[in-house]
C-alpha positions as CSV (number, residue, x, y, z in Angstrom):
1,M,-2.8,-82.3,-35.0
2,S,-3.6,-83.6,-31.2
3,T,-5.9,-81.0,-28.7
4,I,-5.1,-79.0,-25.3
5,T,-7.8,-77.8,-22.6
6,W,-8.0,-73.7,-21.7
7,G,-6.3,-74.9,-18.5
8,D,-3.6,-76.4,-20.3
9,F,-3.3,-72.9,-22.7
10,E,-3.6,-70.9,-19.9
11,K,-0.2,-72.6,-18.4
12,V,1.4,-70.8,-21.2
13,E,2.5,-67.6,-20.6
14,L,3.2,-66.1,-24.4
15,R,4.3,-62.3,-23.2
16,I,5.2,-59.6,-25.4
17,G,9.8,-58.7,-24.4
18,R,11.5,-55.7,-26.2
19,V,15.2,-57.2,-27.3
20,V,18.3,-54.9,-25.6
21,K,21.1,-57.1,-26.9
22,V,22.4,-59.0,-29.3
23,E,25.0,-61.4,-30.2
24,D,26.7,-63.5,-32.4
25,F,26.6,-67.3,-30.6
26,P,29.1,-69.1,-32.8
27,E,28.8,-72.4,-30.6
28,A,25.7,-73.1,-31.1
29,K,25.3,-76.2,-33.6
30,K,22.4,-74.4,-35.6
31,P,23.0,-70.4,-36.6
32,A,21.4,-68.3,-33.6
33,Y,22.0,-65.2,-31.8
34,K,21.7,-64.9,-28.2
35,L,19.2,-62.4,-27.7
36,E,18.6,-60.9,-24.1
37,I,15.1,-59.3,-24.0
38,D,13.3,-56.5,-21.3
39,F,9.5,-57.7,-20.4
40,G,9.4,-54.5,-18.2
41,P,9.6,-53.7,-14.3
42,A,7.6,-57.1,-12.8
43,I,9.8,-59.6,-15.4
44,G,12.7,-58.4,-16.1
45,L,15.0,-59.1,-18.3
46,K,15.7,-62.8,-19.8
47,K,18.3,-64.4,-22.0
48,S,17.5,-66.4,-24.7
49,S,18.9,-68.7,-28.2
50,A,16.9,-68.1,-31.2
51,Q,17.2,-69.3,-35.0
52,L,17.0,-65.7,-36.6
53,T,20.6,-65.2,-38.4
54,K,18.3,-65.0,-41.9
55,L,16.3,-63.1,-42.1
56,Y,17.1,-60.6,-39.4
57,S,20.8,-58.6,-38.4
58,K,21.7,-57.8,-35.8
59,E,21.2,-54.0,-35.8
60,Q,16.9,-55.0,-37.0
61,L,16.4,-57.3,-33.8
62,L,18.3,-54.8,-31.8
63,G,15.1,-52.6,-30.3
64,R,12.2,-55.0,-31.5
65,L,9.3,-56.4,-29.0
66,V,8.9,-60.0,-29.4
67,L,6.1,-63.0,-28.1
68,C,8.1,-65.2,-25.7
69,V,7.3,-68.0,-24.2
70,I,8.8,-67.3,-20.5
71,N,7.6,-70.2,-18.5
72,F,9.6,-73.3,-20.1
73,P,12.0,-74.7,-17.9
74,I,15.8,-73.5,-18.4
75,K,17.8,-74.9,-21.7
76,Q,21.1,-75.0,-22.4
77,I,22.3,-75.0,-25.6
78,A,26.2,-75.4,-25.7
79,N,27.7,-73.2,-22.8
80,F,24.3,-70.6,-22.6
81,H,21.9,-70.7,-21.3
82,S,18.2,-70.5,-22.6
83,E,15.8,-68.7,-19.9
84,C,12.2,-67.8,-23.0
85,L,11.2,-69.6,-26.7
86,T,11.5,-66.4,-29.0
87,T,8.3,-67.6,-31.0
88,G,8.7,-67.5,-34.6
89,F,7.4,-68.9,-38.1
90,V,9.6,-71.8,-39.9
91,T,9.6,-71.0,-43.1
92,E,11.5,-72.3,-46.3
93,K,13.4,-68.8,-46.3
94,G,14.0,-68.6,-42.4
95,V,12.0,-68.4,-39.7
96,V,9.3,-64.8,-38.8
97,L,9.3,-63.6,-36.4
98,A,5.5,-63.7,-34.3
99,M,5.3,-59.9,-33.3
100,P,2.6,-57.3,-32.3
101,E,1.3,-55.6,-35.4
102,Q,1.0,-52.2,-32.4
103,D,3.4,-51.3,-29.7
104,V,2.0,-53.2,-26.5
105,P,3.6,-52.6,-23.0
106,L,6.2,-54.7,-21.8
107,G,5.4,-58.6,-20.3
108,S,2.0,-58.3,-21.7
109,K,-0.2,-61.9,-21.7
110,L,-1.4,-62.8,-24.6
111,A,-4.4,-63.0,-24.6
């Protein structure tokens, strides 16, 4: 494991958003959903491709708060442009979302 400085960490924009739209993504190489995530009025809506199909249905994701990196460059995945990285923990059963324990305002930054 390499170490980073506090300044490096401060550059990462980890923000809370709410999933407002979920679609299947059959064009992806690995099973995934297309997510549209609302980060509040200051940031707005961003799209994300997320490999969450093993543990979450579309209905379970809709309305859920998620923790995302919003300042990575846009990444093209098949025919889709992912604008943020939805974070989670890789387990043998699938990816488990990283989420706040309580409701927090959209766009809140991880401190």
